[in-house]
N, C-alpha and C positions, 0 to 999 in steps of 0.2 A: 335037050334044050328046047326043041319044038313043043314037047308036051308041057314044059314049064310055062312057056309063053301062053299056050292055050289055057292052061289052068289058071294063071294069073288073070287072063282076059275074062274068063268065066266068073271068077270071084269078083272082079270089078263090075261086071255087068249085073251080077246079083245084088251087089251093094248099091248100085245106082238105081236099080228097079225096085228095091225093097221099100223105100218110102212111098212110091206109087202103089205098090201092092197093098200097103196098109190102108190106103184110102178106099180100097174096094173090098178088102177082107181083113178082119182083125182077129188073129188067133188070141185066145183068152190069156195065154201066158204073156203076150205083149201088153195087153190091157192092164194086167196086174203090175207089170214092171213100170208102165207109165203112171199108174195111180200112186206108186211109191215115190216116183220122181216128182210128180206134181200134186202135192198133198192138198193144195187148196182147190183142186179141180175135181168135180164129180164126173167120173167116167162110168162107174158101175157102183152097185150097192152090195157089199158083202151081207148075205142073209142066209139063214138056215131054212127059210120058208120057200115054197115053190112058186115064187112070184117074179115077174119082170115087168118092164114098162115098154110100151110102144109110144113113140113121140112123133108128132107131125110138125114140120116147119113151113114157114113162108105163107101161110094162109091168113085169113080165110079167102077162099076162092070158090064161089058157089058151084062152078063146074065140077069140082072134085071134092070139096069139103062135104057137100051133100052126099056124095057117094061113099066117102069114108064113114060118115055118121051112120048111114044106112047099114053098112057092113058091121060096124061095131054094135049097132042095135040088134041086128040079126043074130049075132053070136054072143050077145049079152056080156060084152067086155068093156072095160073103161080104158081111156087113153089120155094123153096129155098133148095139148096144142100150144106150140110156141108161135104166137101170132105176131105179125108185123103191124106196127102202129098205123101206117098209112093205109093198109088194107082193111084194118078195123074201121077207120074213118069212112071208107067206101062201103063197107058191109057191117055196120054196127050191130045189126040184128043177131049176128052169129055169137056175140058174147053171151047173150041170154040163152040161145039155143044150145050151145056147147055146155054151159054150166047146168042147164035144166036137165040134160041127159046124163049128168053125173061125171062129166069129164073135167079135166083140170086145164086152166088157162095159165100160160107163162109168157114171159117177156122175151121177144126176139128182136128188140130194139125197133126204132121207128121206121127204118128202111132197110133194104137188103145190101146197102153199102158195106163192103168188108170192114169189119171192126178194126183191122190192121191200119186202115186209112183214117181212122177217127182220132181227133185230139182228145184230151181229157175232158174239155168242156163239151165237145160234140157228143162224146160217149154219155156223159151224165144227162145232157139235154134229151138225147134219144131214149135213154133208159126211163127217165121220169115222165116224158111225154107219153110213152107207151103205157107206163104204169097207171097214169091217170085215165087213159082210154079204156083199159080193161078192168079198172077198179081192183087192182092186185089184192088178193085176199089170202095168199099162201103164207105159211110159216114153216120153213124159211121161204122167202121169195126167191124165185129161180130165174136166171137169165141165161140164154144161149147166144153167144156172139154170131152174127151172120157169117156163113161160110165156115163156121166152127174154127175160125182163126182168131187169135187173141194176142194181146201184148201183156206182159207180166204185171204191169201196174194195174190192169183192169181187175185183177182179183181183189186187191185191197180197196180199190175205189168202189167196186160193186159192194163189197162188204160194208163200206161206210153207209150205204143206203139200204142195208139189210138184205143184200142178195148173195146167194151162192152161184158160182158159175158152173153150168152143166154142159158137157159135150155129149158123149155117149160111148157105146162099146160095140155096136153092130151097125155098120154102114155098108151100103152097096153102091153109093153114089147114084141113087135113082134119078136124080136131076140130070144126069148125063145119059139117061135112057139106055142102060145096059140091057142085054137080052133077058126076057122074063125067066127063062130056065135058070139063068145064072142067079138072078135075084132070089128065086125060090130056094135054090140049092144053098147059097151062101147064108141067107137068113136062118134057114132051118139048121144049118151046121153050127151057127153061132148061138142058137137058143140055149139058155141055161139060167138058173136062178140068179137074180140080181142084175142082169144085163139091161142096158137101155138101147132099144132099137131106134134108129133115126131114119125116118122117111119124110116125104113131102106131100102136102095137099095143096100147095100153091107155088107160084113162081114159074109156071109153064105147064106143059102137057104132062099130067100125072096119071094117065090112064094105066101105065105099066104098074104103078103102085096099087091102084085099085084092083087090077087083075091078080096081083100076087098076094095081097093082104089076106084074103080068105084062107088060102092054103097055109100060110104061116100061122094064122090063128088056130086052124084045125090041128096042125101038127103040134103046136104048143099044148093044146088041150089034150091031145092024145098022150102026151108025156106028163100030163097032170101039172102043167105049168100054167099059171093064171096071169093074164095081162091085167095090170092095175095102174092107177095113176102114179105119178112120181112121188107125190106126198105120201101115199100109202106104201110105196116101195121104200122110201126113206124111213118111215116109221117101223118097217120090218127089221131094221138094223139097230143094233145097240150102240152104234158109233154116232158121233156128231156130224152133221152135214159139213162138207168142205174139209173134213179131216181124214186124210188117206182114203179118198174116194168114198166118203161117208163112212 
């Protein structure tokens, strides 16, 4: 009887902790299941090519965006920046800088207010205000809701304005400042063709991301995995964006 109670308790603990675990490490089998459940959401891109995407949220922030760009330049790789509209207004020069260096700009809405808290009107206003600021040029246009949280009506509403909703498939919650050794280990473990890495260059102290990024890029290149922009990653698949994770 005692063993049964202990066993049940352990199972309950695992079930309760599992959602938190998925915030800091995402086994690929979980990503595949989620992509089948949420067919309008881009979590990863099925591809036969050895490519993946590194994406940065919450910038631009000169303190860390400059460092990120320097690392990308040094290793000759391209990335995607989901920028926040109000930060673009403060640092508009980064729109030209990021594009000039061959990286992709995408929409992270106007502020970092959780998308869950936005009404339909607020979501559209935030989306379009940022689109105008960055002169959105992608096809398809891509948006990532702040905090990667969403309401289901956002999929169809975003599509109305030509957008697909992108989350990602490799998080370590770098904005929570986890240990550098863990970030390196987890990101390297999750590297594979088609994944979308999510890290941050804005919104707080991002030095840990700068410290870890070179090691992740070097490991990817050692495995013959090439970091590319999201639009190139999407083009590497024969599926349509927003349909079963691209």
